VEXDREN-2710 file (C-alpha; in Angstrom, 1 decimal):
% VEXDREN-2710
k/r/px/py/pz
1/MET/-5.3/-2.8/-13.0
2/ILE/-5.4/-3.7/-9.8
3/LYS/-3.5/-2.0/-6.6
4/ILE/-1.6/-3.9/-3.9
5/PHE/0.1/-2.2/-1.4
6/ASN/1.5/0.6/-3.6
7/HIS/2.0/-1.8/-6.5
8/TYR/-0.3/-2.2/-9.7
9/PHE/-1.1/-5.4/-10.8
10/HIS/-2.1/-6.4/-14.3
11/LYS/-5.8/-8.4/-13.7
12/ARG/-4.4/-11.4/-16.1
13/THR/-1.4/-11.4/-14.1
14/LEU/-3.8/-11.8/-10.3
15/PHE/-5.8/-14.7/-12.6
16/GLN/-2.7/-16.6/-13.2
17/ILE/-1.4/-16.0/-10.1
18/GLY/-4.7/-17.2/-8.1
19/LEU/-5.2/-20.1/-10.6
20/ASP/-1.3/-21.8/-10.3
21/LEU/-1.7/-21.4/-6.6
22/LEU/-5.2/-22.8/-6.4
23/LEU/-4.2/-26.1/-9.0
24/LEU/-1.1/-26.3/-7.0
25/LEU/-3.0/-26.9/-3.9
26/LEU/-5.4/-29.2/-5.3
27/ILE/-2.0/-31.2/-6.7
28/ALA/-0.6/-31.4/-3.1
29/LEU/-3.9/-32.5/-1.4
30/ILE/-4.7/-35.1/-3.6
31/THR/-1.1/-36.9/-4.5
32/SER/-0.1/-36.2/-0.6
33/SER/-3.3/-38.1/0.3
34/ALA/-2.8/-40.4/-1.8
35/HIS/0.8/-41.5/-1.0
36/GLN/0.0/-41.9/2.4
37/ASN/-0.2/-44.5/5.0
38/GLN/-2.8/-42.0/7.1
39/PRO/-4.3/-39.3/4.9
40/ALA/-4.8/-36.2/6.1
41/LEU/-6.4/-33.0/4.4
42/PHE/-3.8/-30.5/5.4
43/GLY/-1.3/-32.9/7.1
44/LEU/2.5/-32.0/7.4
45/ALA/3.2/-33.6/4.5
46/THR/0.7/-31.6/2.4
47/VAL/1.4/-28.1/3.5
48/GLY/5.6/-29.2/2.8
49/THR/4.1/-30.3/-0.5
50/PHE/2.4/-27.2/-1.0
51/ALA/5.0/-24.8/0.0
52/VAL/7.8/-26.4/-2.1
53/LEU/5.8/-27.1/-5.1
54/GLY/4.5/-23.2/-4.8
55/ALA/7.3/-21.6/-4.4
56/SER/9.0/-23.5/-7.3
57/MET/6.6/-22.9/-9.3
58/MET/5.8/-19.1/-8.9
59/THR/9.8/-18.4/-9.0
60/LEU/9.7/-19.9/-12.3
61/SER/7.1/-19.2/-13.6
62/ALA/8.3/-15.1/-12.9
63/GLY/11.3/-16.0/-14.5
64/LEU/10.1/-17.7/-17.5
65/GLY/7.9/-14.4/-18.0
66/PHE/4.7/-16.3/-17.2
67/TYR/3.7/-13.5/-15.1
68/GLN/4.1/-10.0/-16.9
69/ARG/1.8/-7.5/-17.2
70/VAL/0.9/-8.1/-21.0
71/HIS/3.4/-10.1/-23.3
72/ASN/3.8/-10.9/-27.3
73/ARG/4.9/-14.2/-27.6
74/SER/3.9/-16.5/-30.2
75/LEU/1.5/-20.1/-28.6
76/GLY/5.1/-21.6/-30.2
77/GLN/7.0/-19.5/-27.6
78/SER/4.6/-20.1/-24.8
79/ILE/4.8/-23.9/-25.2
80/ALA/8.9/-24.2/-24.9
81/ARG/8.6/-21.9/-21.9
82/ALA/5.9/-24.4/-20.1
83/VAL/8.3/-27.3/-21.2
84/LEU/11.1/-26.0/-20.0
85/ALA/9.1/-25.0/-17.1
86/LEU/7.8/-29.0/-16.8
87/LEU/12.1/-29.9/-17.1
88/CYS/13.0/-27.9/-14.4
89/MET/10.2/-29.1/-11.8
90/ALA/11.1/-32.5/-12.7
91/PRO/13.8/-32.7/-10.0
92/VAL/12.2/-31.0/-7.5
93/ILE/9.2/-33.4/-7.9
94/LEU/11.6/-36.0/-7.6
95/ALA/13.5/-34.5/-4.5
96/LEU/9.7/-34.1/-3.0
97/ALA/9.2/-38.4/-3.7
98/THR/11.3/-40.0/-1.4
99/ARG/9.3/-38.7/1.4
100/TYR/6.2/-41.5/0.2
101/LEU/6.3/-45.0/0.1
102/ASP/5.4/-45.4/-3.2
103/ALA/8.2/-42.7/-4.9
104/ARG/7.5/-43.5/-8.5
105/SER/3.9/-43.5/-8.6
106/PHE/3.8/-40.0/-6.6
107/ALA/6.2/-38.2/-9.1
108/LEU/4.7/-39.5/-11.9
109/THR/1.1/-38.4/-10.8
110/VAL/2.6/-34.8/-10.0
111/LEU/4.2/-34.5/-13.0
112/ALA/1.3/-35.2/-15.1
113/ALA/-0.7/-32.9/-13.0
114/ILE/1.7/-30.4/-13.5
115/ALA/1.7/-30.8/-17.0
116/LEU/-1.7/-30.5/-17.3
117/MET/-1.6/-27.3/-15.3
118/LEU/1.0/-25.7/-17.5
119/LEU/-1.1/-26.7/-20.4
120/LEU/-4.1/-24.7/-19.0
121/ARG/-1.8/-21.9/-18.4
122/VAL/-0.9/-21.5/-22.0
123/TYR/-4.2/-22.1/-22.9
124/VAL/-5.7/-19.5/-20.5
125/MET/-2.6/-17.1/-21.8
126/HIS/-3.7/-17.3/-25.7
127/PHE/-7.6/-18.5/-26.1
128/THR/-8.9/-16.6/-22.8
129/PRO/-12.2/-14.8/-24.8
130/ARG/-11.1/-11.4/-25.0
131/ASN/-14.2/-10.1/-23.0
132/LEU/-12.9/-11.4/-19.9
133/MET/-10.6/-9.4/-19.5
134/ARG/-11.2/-6.1/-21.7
135/GLN/-11.2/-2.6/-21.0
136/ARG/-12.6/-0.1/-23.0
137/VAL/-10.6/3.4/-22.7
138/LEU/-11.5/7.1/-24.2
139/VAL/-9.0/9.2/-24.2
140/PHE/-10.1/12.9/-23.1
141/GLY/-7.3/15.2/-25.5
142/THR/-6.5/15.4/-29.0
143/GLY/-2.9/17.2/-28.5
144/ALA/0.4/14.9/-28.3
145/ARG/-0.1/14.3/-24.7
146/ALA/-3.0/12.1/-26.0
147/ARG/-1.0/10.9/-28.7
148/SER/1.4/9.4/-26.7
149/VAL/-1.4/7.8/-24.4
150/GLY/-3.1/6.2/-27.3
151/THR/0.4/4.7/-29.0
152/GLU/1.2/3.4/-25.4
153/LEU/-2.2/2.0/-25.0
154/LEU/-2.0/0.2/-28.2
155/ARG/1.6/-1.1/-27.9
156/SER/2.0/-2.3/-24.2
157/ASP/-2.4/-4.0/-23.6
158/PRO/-4.0/-6.2/-26.0
159/SER/-6.9/-5.8/-23.6
160/VAL/-7.6/-2.4/-24.6
161/ASP/-10.2/-1.4/-26.6
162/LEU/-9.2/2.1/-27.8
163/VAL/-12.8/4.1/-28.3
164/GLY/-11.4/7.4/-29.5
165/TYR/-10.5/10.8/-28.7
166/TYR/-12.7/13.3/-27.4
167/ALA/-11.5/17.0/-28.1
168/GLY/-11.2/19.5/-25.1
169/PRO/-13.1/23.0/-25.5
170/ASN/-9.1/24.5/-26.1
171/GLU/-7.9/22.1/-28.4
172/LEU/-7.9/23.7/-31.7
173/GLU/-5.6/21.6/-33.8
174/ALA/-5.6/17.6/-33.3
175/GLU/-2.2/15.9/-33.2
176/VAL/-4.0/12.2/-33.4
177/SER/-5.1/10.0/-36.3
178/ALA/-8.3/11.4/-38.0
179/TRP/-9.9/7.8/-37.6
180/GLY/-10.0/7.9/-34.1
181/LEU/-11.6/11.6/-33.7
182/LEU/-15.0/11.4/-31.6
183/SER/-18.0/13.5/-32.7
184/MET/-17.8/16.6/-30.8
185/SER/-21.6/16.8/-31.8
186/ASN/-22.5/14.7/-29.1
187/SER/-21.7/15.3/-24.8
188/LEU/-19.0/13.3/-23.2
189/THR/-21.6/12.1/-21.1
190/ASP/-23.2/10.3/-24.5
191/ILE/-20.4/9.1/-26.1
192/VAL/-19.1/7.6/-22.6
193/ASN/-22.8/5.7/-22.4
194/ASN/-23.1/4.9/-25.7
195/GLN/-19.5/3.4/-26.1
196/GLN/-19.6/1.5/-22.6
197/VAL/-16.8/3.1/-21.8
198/ASP/-14.8/1.6/-18.7
199/GLU/-12.3/4.3/-18.3
200/ILE/-11.5/8.3/-19.2
201/VAL/-7.5/9.2/-19.2
202/VAL/-7.5/13.2/-18.9
203/ALA/-4.5/14.1/-21.4
204/LEU/-5.5/17.6/-22.2
205/SER/-2.8/19.6/-23.4
206/GLU/-4.2/22.7/-21.7
207/ARG/-5.7/22.3/-18.8
208/ARG/-6.8/26.2/-17.8
209/GLY/-9.4/28.4/-18.9
210/GLY/-12.0/26.2/-18.7
211/SER/-10.9/23.6/-20.7
212/MET/-12.0/20.9/-18.6
213/PRO/-15.9/19.6/-18.4
214/LEU/-15.5/19.2/-14.5
215/ARG/-19.2/18.7/-14.9
216/GLU/-19.1/15.6/-17.2
217/LEU/-16.9/14.3/-16.2
218/LEU/-17.9/14.2/-12.5
219/ASP/-21.0/12.5/-13.8
220/CYS/-19.2/9.8/-15.4
221/LYS/-17.3/9.1/-12.2
222/LEU/-20.7/8.8/-10.6
223/GLN/-22.0/6.1/-13.2
224/GLY/-19.2/3.8/-12.1
225/VAL/-16.6/5.2/-15.1
226/LYS/-12.8/5.6/-13.6
227/VAL/-11.4/9.0/-14.3
228/VAL/-7.4/9.6/-14.3
229/ASP/-4.8/11.9/-15.0
230/ILE/-1.8/11.4/-17.6
231/ALA/0.6/10.8/-14.7
232/THR/-1.5/7.8/-13.0
233/HIS/-2.2/6.7/-16.4
234/PHE/1.6/5.7/-17.3
235/GLU/2.2/4.8/-13.0
236/ARG/-0.6/2.5/-13.7
237/THR/-0.2/0.9/-17.0
238/LEU/3.9/1.0/-17.4
239/GLY/4.9/1.3/-13.9
240/GLN/6.8/4.6/-14.8
241/ILE/6.1/8.0/-13.8
242/ARG/6.6/10.0/-17.0
243/LEU/8.7/13.6/-16.7
244/GLU/6.5/15.6/-19.0
245/SER/3.8/14.9/-16.6
246/LEU/5.0/15.2/-13.3
247/SER/4.9/18.2/-11.1
248/ALA/6.1/19.5/-7.7
249/GLY/3.1/20.0/-6.6
250/TRP/1.6/16.3/-7.9
251/MET/4.4/14.8/-5.8
252/ILE/4.1/16.8/-2.7
253/PHE/0.2/16.7/-2.8
254/GLY/-0.2/13.2/-3.7
255/ASP/0.6/9.6/-2.3
256/GLY/3.6/7.7/-1.6
257/PHE/7.0/9.5/-2.2
258/SER/6.8/8.8/1.5
259/THR/9.7/6.4/4.3
260/GLY/9.1/5.7/7.6
261/TRP/11.0/3.5/10.5
262/LEU/9.3/0.6/10.1
263/ARG/9.7/0.7/6.1
264/ALA/13.1/1.0/6.6
265/PHE/13.8/-1.9/9.1
266/VAL/11.9/-4.2/7.4
267/LYS/13.8/-3.2/4.4
268/ARG/16.9/-4.0/6.2
269/ILE/16.0/-7.3/7.2
270/PHE/14.7/-8.4/3.6
271/ASP/18.2/-7.5/2.6
272/VAL/20.3/-8.8/5.0
273/ILE/18.6/-12.2/4.9
274/CYS/18.7/-12.3/0.6
275/ALA/22.2/-11.3/0.6
276/PHE/23.7/-13.9/3.0
277/ILE/21.3/-16.7/1.7
278/LEU/23.0/-15.8/-1.9
279/ILE/26.1/-15.6/-0.6
280/LEU/26.3/-18.8/0.2
281/LEU/24.9/-19.8/-2.8
282/ALA/27.0/-18.2/-5.3
283/LEU/30.2/-18.9/-3.2
284/PRO/31.1/-21.6/-5.8
285/VAL/30.7/-18.9/-8.9
286/MET/32.3/-16.5/-7.1
287/LEU/35.4/-18.7/-6.6
288/MET/35.5/-20.1/-10.1
289/THR/35.2/-16.2/-11.6
290/ALA/37.8/-15.2/-9.1
291/VAL/40.1/-17.9/-10.9
292/LEU/39.0/-17.0/-14.3
293/ILE/40.0/-13.6/-14.1
294/VAL/43.3/-14.1/-13.0
295/LEU/44.0/-16.8/-15.9
296/GLU/42.8/-14.5/-18.9
297/ASP/43.8/-11.1/-17.3
298/GLY/46.0/-11.3/-14.3
299/PHE/45.4/-9.0/-11.1
300/PRO/43.4/-7.3/-9.7
301/ILE/40.2/-9.6/-9.4
302/LEU/37.8/-6.6/-8.1
303/TYR/37.2/-3.6/-9.7
304/PHE/36.1/-0.6/-6.9
305/GLN/34.6/2.5/-8.1
306/GLU/33.2/5.5/-6.2
307/ARG/29.9/6.0/-6.8
308/VAL/26.7/8.5/-5.7
309/GLY/24.3/6.7/-2.2
310/GLN/21.7/7.4/-0.9
311/ASN/21.3/11.0/0.1
312/GLY/24.1/11.9/-2.1
313/ARG/26.7/10.0/-0.1
314/LEU/29.7/8.7/-1.5
315/PHE/30.6/5.1/-1.3
316/ASN/32.7/2.7/-3.5
317/VAL/30.7/0.0/-5.4
318/VAL/32.7/-3.3/-5.7
319/LYS/32.3/-5.9/-8.6
320/PHE/34.0/-8.5/-10.5
321/ARG/36.3/-7.1/-13.2
322/SER/35.2/-7.1/-16.5
323/MET/37.2/-4.9/-18.4
324/ARG/40.8/-4.3/-19.1
325/THR/43.2/-2.8/-16.3
326/ASP/43.9/0.4/-18.7
327/ALA/40.0/0.5/-19.9
328/GLU/40.0/4.8/-18.7
329/LYS/43.8/5.0/-19.0
330/ASP/43.1/8.7/-19.9
331/GLY/41.1/9.0/-16.9
332/LYS/37.9/10.2/-18.5
333/PRO/34.9/8.4/-17.3
334/ARG/33.0/7.2/-20.2
335/TRP/29.7/5.2/-20.8
336/ALA/29.6/1.4/-21.3
337/THR/28.4/0.8/-24.8
338/ALA/27.0/-2.3/-26.7
339/LYS/30.2/-4.5/-27.7
340/ASP/32.5/-2.5/-25.8
341/ASP/36.1/-3.1/-27.0
342/ARG/37.3/-2.6/-23.1
343/VAL/35.5/-5.7/-22.2
344/THR/37.2/-9.2/-22.0
345/ARG/36.2/-12.1/-23.1
346/LEU/35.1/-13.5/-19.8
347/GLY/33.6/-9.7/-18.8
348/ARG/31.2/-10.6/-21.8
349/ILE/30.0/-13.3/-20.0
350/ILE/30.0/-12.5/-16.6
351/ARG/28.2/-9.0/-17.2
352/LYS/25.6/-11.5/-19.6
353/LEU/24.8/-13.2/-16.4
354/ARG/25.4/-10.5/-14.4
355/ILE/27.8/-12.5/-12.4
356/ASP/29.7/-9.4/-12.1
357/GLU/27.2/-7.9/-9.8
358/LEU/27.7/-10.7/-6.9
359/PRO/30.1/-8.5/-5.0
360/GLN/28.2/-5.8/-4.4
361/LEU/26.3/-8.7/-2.2
362/PHE/28.7/-7.3/0.4
363/SER/27.7/-4.0/0.1
364/VAL/24.3/-4.8/1.0
365/LEU/25.6/-6.6/4.3
366/THR/27.2/-3.6/5.2
367/GLY/24.2/-1.0/4.6
368/SER/25.8/1.0/1.2
369/MET/23.6/-0.8/-0.8
370/SER/20.0/-2.4/-0.8
371/MET/19.3/-5.8/-2.8
372/VAL/16.2/-3.7/-4.5
373/GLY/17.2/0.2/-5.6
374/PRO/18.1/2.9/-8.2
375/ARG/21.6/1.8/-10.3
376/PRO/24.1/3.6/-8.5
377/GLU/26.0/6.0/-10.4
378/ARG/29.0/7.8/-10.7
379/PRO/29.3/11.2/-9.7
380/TYR/31.0/12.7/-12.8
381/PHE/27.7/11.4/-14.7
382/VAL/25.2/12.4/-11.6
383/ASP/26.3/16.1/-12.1
384/GLN/25.7/16.4/-15.2
385/LEU/22.5/14.3/-14.8
386/THR/21.4/16.1/-12.4
387/GLN/21.8/19.6/-14.4
388/GLU/20.3/17.9/-17.5
389/ILE/16.7/16.2/-16.3
390/PRO/14.1/17.5/-14.1
391/TYR/13.9/15.4/-10.5
392/TYR/17.0/12.9/-11.3
393/ALA/18.5/13.8/-7.5
394/ILE/15.1/12.2/-6.2
395/ARG/16.5/8.7/-6.9
396/HIS/19.1/9.1/-4.2
397/SER/16.2/9.5/-1.8
398/VAL/16.8/5.4/-1.0
399/LYS/19.6/3.5/-0.9
400/PRO/21.0/2.3/-4.5
401/GLY/20.2/-1.2/-5.5
402/VAL/22.0/-4.5/-6.9
403/THR/19.1/-5.2/-8.9
404/GLY/16.0/-2.6/-9.4
405/TRP/12.6/-1.7/-11.1
406/ALA/14.4/0.2/-13.8
407/GLN/17.1/-3.0/-14.1
408/VAL/14.3/-4.8/-15.1
409/ARG/12.1/-2.8/-16.9
410/TYR/14.5/-1.3/-19.0
411/GLN/18.0/-2.1/-21.4
412/TYR/21.1/-1.4/-20.2
413/GLY/21.4/2.8/-20.6
414/SER/24.0/4.4/-21.9
415/SER/23.3/7.8/-22.8
416/VAL/21.6/10.8/-21.5
417/GLU/18.4/9.9/-22.9
418/ASP/18.6/6.0/-21.6
419/ALA/19.5/7.8/-18.2
420/ALA/15.9/10.3/-18.5
421/GLU/13.6/6.6/-19.6
422/LYS/15.3/5.0/-16.9
423/LEU/14.5/7.7/-14.4
424/GLN/10.9/7.4/-14.9
425/TYR/11.0/3.7/-13.6
426/ASP/13.3/4.6/-10.6
427/LEU/10.8/7.7/-9.8
428/TYR/7.8/4.8/-9.7
429/TYR/10.2/2.7/-7.3
430/VAL/11.0/5.8/-5.1
431/LYS/7.3/6.9/-5.0
432/ASN/5.5/2.9/-4.3
433/HIS/8.7/1.1/-2.6
434/SER/7.5/-1.3/-0.6
435/LEU/8.7/-5.0/0.5
436/LEU/5.7/-6.4/-1.8
437/LEU/7.8/-4.6/-5.0
438/ASP/11.0/-5.7/-3.9
439/ILE/10.1/-9.2/-3.9
440/VAL/8.5/-8.5/-7.4
441/VAL/11.6/-7.0/-8.7
442/MET/13.3/-10.0/-7.2
443/PHE/11.3/-12.2/-9.2
444/GLU/11.6/-10.5/-12.5
445/THR/15.3/-10.2/-11.6
446/ILE/15.7/-13.8/-12.5
447/GLY/13.7/-13.5/-15.8
448/VAL/16.2/-11.3/-16.6
449/VAL/19.6/-13.5/-15.8
450/VAL/17.4/-16.3/-17.6
451/MET/16.6/-14.6/-20.9
452/ARG/20.1/-12.5/-20.9
453/LYS/18.5/-8.9/-21.6
454/GLY/20.0/-5.9/-20.6
455/ALA/23.4/-6.1/-19.8
456/GLN/26.6/-5.1/-21.8
END
């Protein structure tokens, strides 16, 4: 993982983005120069072509999941997505072609180049030698924490080789598989050297009373081996801050969990620009949705509900009504669930496509919400969750968002357990929020909407 502006990117993701931008630049240079009267290496036409191609391909790639940290797609699924990307790019390429004298030749050249580029992308994703991205990881510990680290490593990142588990001095009983236990007859430093370990994750259940061989860990670090604690490990690999490894001291003395006037100003400008553009683009969809709601279930069209915002301030969130008017006729708040019978037929569709969330863009303009942030919850559930989940109130230190890191990384929550899982992603966002992370979330939201994941 590589940290850029407080957000961790997988090496494979950065490699794919860099390769795509390089190929798109070459495509723009070759095609623009070949189809102009007076070819210029970096003329206005070349820059414009590269900008449009780059923005379109980056958006499509993010929406189709090509830039995910890791993936478990089959070769056939990747090919299908590449074909879909090519079909979606065709109108963009045809629009660009109208600027050139030989429009047909330009369009065919760019289409062929994009097709080859997508073919190369699929090849890189599935046939890149594993050694180029391989990382050998040793888990220092054999308890429950070490087991969770090993399980997540094997599940979430196929480029990782789990060397094994090395027991701490005070760990008497191992809770990991026997095959993964490393011999205690060799020192930690010797095992790291012999096994060519790239990273050590310290996941001890007990870290007091001489349980950590600090000298050996320091020797490993001086030899170029990364040494990270369990909290940092999960933050880097999964984009979340695990509650079981979280402490007030780690939050206070570590980096992150801070903001300033400049960050707030930049975020506000980003919010206003994005909300204004999206409102203009979505206005026909919103008008059609309003008409269909009236035709199916009458008035009201919009649904207002009190939610908890930044610093605990209350505000009214506005959505298109997707449930019956008597959804909570008994006055008792309830979680929305899968196949909720209170949802109308149209409501199921607009929830899947996230159309019901569009009126919240006006809340972004007024400043009650942000484009990206934790999902705003009702005061009834906030009171309950604050009592049951440690550090839950931290998510209210930033503005709630129309979309968010937790929304794109975890399915729709309908229980206290789901709220705890999503909080771990919200904490990551609060700790590391930046303009770059907001842009990443916006791109991943496109993929969630296109693949219709998470909504209920």
